[in-house]
C-alpha positions in Angstrom: 17.5 82.1 19.0 15.0 79.5 17.1 14.0 82.6 15.2 17.6 83.9 14.1 18.8 80.3 13.3 15.5 80.2 10.4 16.8 83.4 9.2 20.4 82.3 8.9 19.0 79.5 6.9 16.8 81.5 4.9 19.6 83.5 4.2 21.7 80.3 3.2 19.2 79.1 1.0 18.1 81.9 -1.1 22.6 82.8 -1.8 22.0 78.9 -2.7 19.9 79.7 -5.0 21.5 82.4 -6.8 24.7 80.4 -6.7 22.6 77.6 -8.8 21.4 80.4 -11.5 24.8 81.7 -11.5 26.8 78.8 -11.9 24.4 77.0 -14.1 25.4 79.9 -16.5 28.6 79.4 -15.8 28.7 75.7 -16.9 26.3 76.7 -19.5 28.9 78.8 -21.7 31.3 76.3 -20.7 29.7 73.8 -22.6 28.4 75.3 -25.5 31.5 78.3 -25.6 28.4 80.8 -26.0 25.6 82.2 -23.6 23.2 83.1 -26.8 22.5 81.4 -29.8 20.8 78.1 -29.5 21.3 78.6 -25.7 19.9 82.2 -25.3 16.6 80.2 -24.0 18.6 78.4 -21.1 20.6 81.6 -20.1 16.8 83.4 -19.5 15.8 80.2 -17.9 19.1 80.4 -15.0 18.8 84.1 -15.2 15.3 83.8 -14.0 17.0 81.8 -10.8 19.2 83.4 -9.7 16.5 86.8 -10.0 14.5 84.7 -7.7 16.9 84.2 -5.2 18.0 88.2 -4.8 13.7 88.8 -4.7 14.3 86.1 -1.9 17.0 87.6 0.0 16.0 91.4 -0.4 12.7 90.1 1.6 14.9 88.4 4.1 17.1 91.2 4.3 14.1 93.5 5.4 12.8 91.2 8.1 16.2 90.3 9.7 19.2 92.0 8.5 21.9 89.9 6.7 24.9 90.8 7.8 26.9 93.1 5.4 29.9 90.8 5.4 27.7 88.2 4.1 26.1 90.0 1.6 29.5 91.3 0.2 31.0 87.9 0.5 28.7 86.5 -1.6 28.3 89.1 -3.8 31.7 89.1 -4.7 31.6 85.0 -5.2 28.8 85.3 -7.9 31.1 87.8 -9.4 34.2 85.2 -9.9 31.6 82.4 -10.6 30.7 84.7 -13.8 34.6 85.4 -14.3 34.8 82.3 -15.5 32.8 82.8 -18.2 33.5 84.7 -21.4 31.5 87.7 -22.8 28.9 86.4 -25.5 25.9 87.8 -24.8 27.7 91.1 -26.0 30.7 91.8 -28.2 31.3 95.1 -27.4 34.7 94.1 -24.7 36.5 93.1 -28.4 35.6 96.7 -29.7 37.5 97.8 -26.2 40.4 95.5 -26.5 41.0 97.1 -30.5 40.3 100.2 -29.4 43.2 100.0 -26.2 44.9 98.4 -28.8 45.3 101.1 -31.0 45.7 103.8 -28.3 49.0 101.8 -26.9 50.6 101.9 -30.0 49.7 105.7 -30.5 46.3 105.6 -32.6 43.7 107.5 -32.5 40.8 105.0 -32.2 38.6 107.8 -34.0 40.6 108.1 -37.2 39.0 105.5 -39.1 36.9 102.2 -38.9 38.2 99.0 -37.6 37.7 97.4 -41.2 40.2 100.4 -42.9 43.2 98.6 -44.6 45.2 101.8 -43.3 44.9 99.7 -39.5 46.0 96.6 -41.0 49.2 96.5 -39.7 47.7 96.8 -36.1 45.8 93.9 -36.5 44.8 91.2 -33.9 42.2 88.8 -33.1 39.9 90.8 -31.1 39.4 93.1 -34.5 37.9 90.5 -36.5 35.2 89.8 -33.5 34.4 93.5 -32.5 31.3 95.0 -33.6 30.3 97.6 -36.3 33.4 96.9 -38.4 32.5 99.9 -40.5 32.4 102.7 -37.9 35.2 104.3 -36.1 35.1 104.7 -32.1 31.7 105.3 -30.7 33.1 106.0 -27.4 34.0 109.1 -25.6 37.5 109.6 -24.0 37.9 108.9 -20.6 37.0 105.2 -21.6 39.7 105.4 -23.4 41.7 106.2 -20.9 40.8 102.7 -18.9 40.8 101.1 -22.2 44.6 102.3 -23.5 45.6 101.6 -19.6 44.6 98.1 -19.5 46.3 97.3 -22.9 49.4 98.4 -22.2 49.2 96.6 -18.5 47.4 93.7 -18.8 46.9 90.6 -21.3 44.7 91.9 -24.2 41.7 89.3 -23.4 38.1 90.0 -21.9 39.0 88.6 -19.1 41.3 91.8 -18.1 38.5 94.0 -19.0 36.3 91.5 -17.2 38.1 91.8 -13.9 38.7 95.7 -14.5 35.1 96.9 -14.6 34.1 94.0 -12.1 36.7 95.9 -9.9 35.5 99.4 -10.4 31.5 98.2 -10.2 32.7 96.8 -6.8 34.3 100.6 -5.8 30.6 102.2 -7.6 28.8 99.6 -4.8 31.3 100.5 -1.6 30.0 104.7 -3.0 26.4 103.6 -2.9 26.9 102.6 0.3 28.7 105.6 2.3 25.8 107.7 0.2 23.1 105.3 1.9 24.4 105.6 5.4 25.2 109.2 4.8 21.2 109.8 4.5 19.9 107.5 6.9 19.1 104.6 4.5 20.3 100.8 6.3 23.2 100.2 4.8 22.3 96.7 3.9 20.1 97.7 1.0 23.3 97.7 -0.7 22.1 94.6 -1.3 19.9 95.6 -4.2 22.9 96.5 -6.3 25.3 93.7 -5.1 23.3 90.8 -6.1 21.0 92.3 -8.7 21.9 89.8 -11.3 21.2 92.3 -14.6 24.2 94.2 -12.9 26.2 91.0 -12.1 25.8 89.6 -15.7 26.6 93.0 -17.5 29.5 93.7 -15.5 31.2 91.1 -14.9 30.3 88.6 -17.8 30.0 91.1 -20.1 32.7 93.4 -18.9 30.4 97.0 -20.0 32.3 100.3 -19.6 29.3 101.5 -18.1 31.1 100.6 -14.9 33.7 103.3 -15.1 30.6 106.2 -15.8 29.0 104.6 -12.6 32.1 104.7 -10.5 32.6 108.3 -11.7 29.2 109.4 -11.4 28.7 107.9 -7.7 32.2 109.6 -6.6 30.6 112.5 -8.1 27.6 112.4 -5.9 29.7 111.5 -2.8 32.1 114.9 -3.7 29.1 116.6 -3.8 26.7 115.2 -1.0 29.6 113.7 1.7 30.3 116.6 4.2 34.3 116.0 4.5 34.7 116.1 0.5 32.1 119.1 -0.5 33.7 121.4 2.4 37.0 120.4 2.2 40.0 122.7 0.6 39.6 121.4 -2.6 36.4 119.0 -2.4 34.3 121.7 -3.9 36.1 121.1 -7.2 35.6 117.5 -6.7 32.4 116.9 -7.9 31.7 118.9 -11.1 35.4 116.9 -12.2 33.8 113.7 -11.5 29.9 114.2 -12.9 32.7 115.7 -16.0 34.9 112.6 -16.5 31.4 110.4 -15.8 30.0 112.5 -19.1 32.8 111.9 -21.3 32.8 108.0 -20.8 28.8 108.2 -21.8 26.5 110.9 -22.0 23.9 109.4 -19.5 25.6 111.6 -16.5 25.0 114.8 -18.2 21.3 114.2 -17.2 22.0 114.7 -13.6 22.9 118.2 -13.5 19.5 119.8 -13.8 19.7 118.3 -9.9 23.2 118.9 -9.0 23.2 122.6 -10.8 21.6 123.7 -7.7 24.1 122.1 -5.2 27.5 123.7 -7.3 28.1 127.9 -7.6 29.6 129.5 -11.1 32.9 128.0 -10.2 31.6 124.6 -10.4 29.6 124.9 -12.8 32.1 126.4 -15.2 34.6 123.8 -14.1 31.8 121.2 -15.1 31.8 122.4 -18.8 35.6 123.8 -19.1 35.7 119.7 -18.3 33.9 118.7 -21.1 35.7 121.3 -23.1 39.4 120.0 -22.4 38.5 116.3 -22.3 37.1 116.3 -25.9 39.5 118.8 -27.3 42.5 116.7 -27.9 40.9 114.4 -29.4 39.4 116.3 -31.7 42.1 118.2 -32.6 43.6 114.8 -33.3 40.8 113.0 -35.2 38.7 115.3 -35.8 35.1 115.6 -34.9 33.2 113.7 -36.4 30.3 116.3 -38.5 31.9 116.4 -42.0 34.9 114.2 -41.6 32.9 111.2 -43.5 30.3 108.7 -41.8 31.3 106.9 -38.8 34.8 109.1 -37.8 35.7 111.4 -36.2 34.8 112.0 -32.0 31.4 112.3 -32.4 30.7 110.9 -36.4 30.3 106.9 -35.0 27.9 108.4 -32.2 25.5 110.7 -34.4 25.5 107.4 -37.3 24.1 105.1 -34.1 21.7 107.7 -33.3 20.4 108.5 -36.9 20.5 104.3 -37.1 19.7 102.0 -34.7 16.4 101.2 -32.8 16.2 98.6 -30.4 14.0 97.8 -27.4 13.0 100.9 -27.0 9.9 101.4 -24.3 8.0 104.2 -26.3 10.3 105.8 -29.2 10.0 103.1 -31.7 6.3 102.4 -31.6 6.0 106.2 -31.5 7.9 106.1 -34.7 5.6 103.6 -36.2 2.8 105.6 -35.2 3.5 109.0 -37.3 4.9 106.6 -40.1 1.5 105.4 -40.4 -1.0 108.5 -40.6 0.4 109.7 -44.3 1.7 112.6 -43.3 3.2 112.6 -46.9 0.2 113.7 -48.5 0.9 116.8 -46.4 4.4 117.2 -47.3 5.6 116.0 -43.6 7.1 112.4 -44.7 9.9 112.7 -42.2 8.5 110.3 -39.5 12.0 109.9 -38.2 12.7 113.9 -37.6 8.7 114.2 -36.6 9.7 111.5 -33.6 13.0 112.7 -32.8 11.4 116.2 -32.3 8.5 115.3 -30.7 10.1 112.9 -28.4 12.9 116.1 -27.4 10.4 118.4 -26.7 9.1 116.1 -24.0 12.1 115.1 -22.9 12.9 119.1 -22.9 9.7 119.5 -20.8 10.2 117.0 -18.3 14.0 118.3 -17.6 12.9 121.4 -16.8 10.5 120.1 -14.4 13.2 118.4 -12.5 15.3 121.6 -12.4 12.7 123.3 -11.0 11.6 120.5 -8.6 15.6 120.6 -7.6 15.4 124.4 -6.9 12.3 124.5 -5.2 14.1 121.6 -2.6 17.5 122.8 -2.6 15.8 126.4 -1.1 13.3 124.9 1.1 15.9 123.2 2.9 18.2 126.1 3.1 15.3 128.1 4.7 14.5 125.5 7.2 18.6 124.9 8.0 18.7 121.6 7.1 20.2 119.1 4.3 18.0 118.0 1.3 20.7 115.5 0.2 18.2 112.5 0.7 15.4 114.6 -1.8 17.9 115.8 -4.2 19.8 111.7 -4.4 16.1 110.9 -5.1 15.4 113.4 -7.9 18.9 112.2 -9.6 16.6 109.0 -10.8 14.4 110.7 -12.3 16.0 112.4 -15.3 17.7 108.7 -16.0 14.2 107.7 -15.4 13.2 109.7 -18.3 16.1 108.6 -20.5 15.0 105.0 -20.0 11.7 104.9 -21.6 12.9 108.2 -24.2 15.6 106.8 -25.5 15.3 105.1 -28.9 18.2 102.3 -28.3 17.8 100.6 -24.6 19.8 97.6 -24.6 19.1 95.4 -20.7 23.1 97.0 -19.7 21.6 100.5 -19.9 19.4 100.2 -17.0 22.6 100.3 -14.4 22.9 103.7 -13.6 19.3 103.7 -13.0 19.7 100.6 -10.9 21.9 102.2 -9.0 20.1 105.6 -8.4 17.2 103.2 -7.6 18.5 102.0 -4.5 18.1 105.6 -2.9 14.2 105.2 -3.3 14.5 102.5 -0.5 12.7 103.5 2.8 14.6 105.5 4.7 14.5 105.1 8.6 11.6 106.4 10.4 9.7 105.9 7.0 7.0 103.5 5.7 7.7 100.7 3.6 5.4 101.5 0.9 8.2 103.1 -0.2 9.2 99.5 -1.7 6.3 99.8 -4.2 8.3 102.8 -6.4 10.6 100.1 -7.5 8.1 97.3 -8.4 8.0 98.3 -12.0 11.8 98.7 -12.5 12.1 95.3 -10.7 10.1 93.7 -13.5 12.3 95.4 -16.0 15.6 94.0 -14.1 14.2 90.7 -14.3 12.7 90.8 -17.8 15.6 92.7 -19.9 17.5 89.7 -20.9 14.5 88.7 -22.9 16.1 90.7 -25.2 18.9 88.9 -25.8 16.3 86.8 -28.3 17.5 88.9 -30.7 20.7 86.7 -31.1 19.0 83.6 -31.3 20.0 82.9 -35.0 24.0 84.3 -35.0 22.9 85.1 -38.9 19.9 86.8 -38.6 19.5 89.5 -36.1 15.8 90.6 -35.5 14.2 92.4 -33.1 11.2 90.6 -31.9 7.7 93.1 -30.9 6.5 90.7 -28.0 9.7 91.2 -25.9 9.4 95.1 -25.9 5.7 94.2 -24.8 6.6 91.3 -22.0 9.2 94.1 -21.2 8.0 97.7 -21.2 3.7 97.0 -20.9 3.6 95.9 -17.4 6.8 98.4 -16.4 4.8 100.8 -17.7 1.6 100.2 -16.2 2.6 99.4 -12.2 4.6 102.4 -12.9 1.6 104.4 -13.7 -0.4 102.4 -10.7 2.6 103.1 -8.5 2.3 106.9 -9.2 -1.3 107.1 -8.7 -1.3 105.4 -5.7 1.2 107.4 -3.6 0.0 110.5 -5.2 -3.9 110.0 -4.4 -4.4 106.9 -2.0 -1.5 107.9 0.2 -1.9 111.4 0.8 0.9 112.7 3.3 4.1 113.4 1.7 7.5 111.6 2.9 9.6 114.4 1.7 9.1 117.1 4.5 11.2 114.8 6.5 14.9 115.8 7.0 17.7 114.0 5.4 19.7 112.6 8.6 23.8 112.6 7.6 26.0 110.6 9.2 29.7 110.6 8.5 
């Protein structure tokens, strides 16, 4: 009884610590009208407080399981607290409002940049606050479906999008919990997602569209691995269609196809490709592809400009590009550091993704040969290509980590596995804790510039600890866990 009482006290204590952190952020926002600019340092401090509470909760949850009702109840309260704030760490939401407004009036968001005179007839306050006004929409078609519905059904305000994205994120969390149960990982591990301050802030505060992508991706994984869905009459097509829709939100879910390829038959593989084509084709016919349509116009025009122009907070890309540029290649007629960097990074990515594809094939064939499920192995493997993207992308904003965080939940120990599996999450826990520092870029609203030391603080410990964890798992611990069959519970 005494032990249980102490555990309850500890649970209450870490919940209060999280609430203090999130509550202070809400007060800071109300008092100053922003969480960045002159108060960005305070934002980082209170985020750190919430993160300490989160780590404490994960630790307690492993020793004396926290009731699911408490985990979910507290998570909802955290989000309600941040729904009282206005999105200021990112201004993406104002572009969502603007583009939803255009679509609700039958205008394509791909046809012209925000500041184009031809769009003056549709002016709303969010237009002046939207970022990158010289670009048309950089977002893919499925996001616009959500933007348009939100603009039609709810007030055209940031809070509307905060609520919609939070509901989608909580739906994704429920799906993750179902998958955890399916593969024999305790469902209480959903705390790794639900209480993570990075998730709470980037969705409930900033309303990032990644909530749409993650909800659709988790639904696709459920349709792939849950027997009742996958073996249903029409369940077989649900997986590729849902992953296709997720890919038409942001392209990152396409990285899961080397893994899921081996769980699909050819009908499903063709269905995935067809979903992409059918989803994009009407918008291309309406507004052009963006290739040769002028800078920042068409379905892919702004995305292309963004990829070629922007560099921010990357783990490897920026440093490698600077090194290539310092090698004096102009003396050899090769003064194209950006192109050489892109080709080199692309080559590394293709090589690593080929390994993922081959590894997924091996695991699938092995599982079939032994008559067992490999759902857990494949779910864990799904994190690898997203991790490759995380390390190699030229632009990495804090919310870009969210899908990776969702997939890392499956790397926690399953029933019967050793606790050392937690080591795999250590590098990424550091990254989740420190990504908030990148917002110091916006300390001066009039002068945005990136500090090199921020990347060093975020990425060097992540890379070093990641290497140490990899060596320890492969060399010091020689008995692999992957031979353990997945436990399907449904």
